[in-house]
C-alpha positions in Angstrom: 14.2 7.7 -18.2 12.4 5.4 -16.0 13.9 2.1 -14.6 14.3 -0.1 -11.7 16.5 -2.9 -10.6 15.4 -5.9 -9.3 16.9 -8.9 -7.7 15.6 -12.1 -9.0 15.1 -14.3 -5.5 16.5 -18.0 -6.1 18.6 -17.2 -9.5 22.3 -16.8 -9.5 22.4 -15.6 -13.4 20.2 -13.7 -15.0 21.6 -13.7 -18.0 20.9 -17.2 -18.1 17.5 -16.5 -17.7 16.7 -13.4 -19.9 18.2 -15.4 -22.8 16.2 -18.6 -21.7 13.0 -17.9 -20.3 12.2 -14.2 -20.7 12.8 -13.6 -24.6 10.3 -16.3 -25.0 7.4 -14.7 -22.9 8.7 -10.9 -24.6 10.0 -9.3 -21.9 13.5 -7.4 -22.4 15.0 -6.7 -19.3 19.3 -6.2 -19.3 21.1 -8.2 -17.2 22.9 -7.2 -13.9 26.4 -7.9 -15.1 26.2 -5.7 -17.5 26.4 -2.6 -15.5 29.1 -4.1 -13.9 32.5 -1.9 -14.3 34.5 -5.3 -14.8 31.5 -6.8 -17.2 31.6 -10.4 -16.9 34.7 -10.5 -15.0 32.6 -10.4 -12.1 30.8 -13.4 -12.9 26.9 -14.0 -12.6 24.2 -11.1 -11.2 20.9 -12.4 -9.9 20.0 -8.6 -10.8 18.0 -7.1 -13.9 17.5 -3.7 -15.0 13.6 -3.0 -16.4 12.9 0.3 -18.6 9.8 2.2 -18.7 11.0 5.2 -20.7 8.5 5.1 -23.7 6.1 2.7 -22.4 2.7 3.6 -21.8 0.9 2.9 -18.8 -0.9 -0.1 -20.1 2.3 -1.3 -22.0 3.7 -1.4 -17.8 0.7 -3.0 -17.1 0.8 -5.5 -19.5 4.9 -6.2 -18.6 3.8 -6.4 -15.0 1.1 -9.5 -15.8 4.2 -11.2 -17.7 6.9 -10.6 -15.2 6.0 -13.8 -13.3 6.4 -16.3 -16.2 10.4 -14.1 -17.9 11.6 -14.2 -14.4 11.2 -17.8 -13.3 13.3 -20.3 -13.7 12.1 -24.1 -15.6 11.5 -26.6 -13.2 14.2 -29.1 -14.4 11.6 -32.6 -13.9 13.2 -34.1 -10.6 15.6 -37.3 -10.6 14.4 -40.3 -10.7 14.5 -42.9 -7.7 17.4 -45.1 -7.0 
């Protein structure tokens, strides 16, 4: 099985990002917390694991093209000036 681990810089909780954004971009990662010995009890993780065991070369290229959309957190609008 081919797989790689990615640390999402600027992301504290990859689980929340995957649930919120990556699925919408049709990207499936496994949150790093799923591989922690104590699971969610260890707290959030900025890591994700991607597997390519059955993907063709073209599918991997497409996944890498989509990756920035799925790994970039949604920007919150700025707070209004006081």
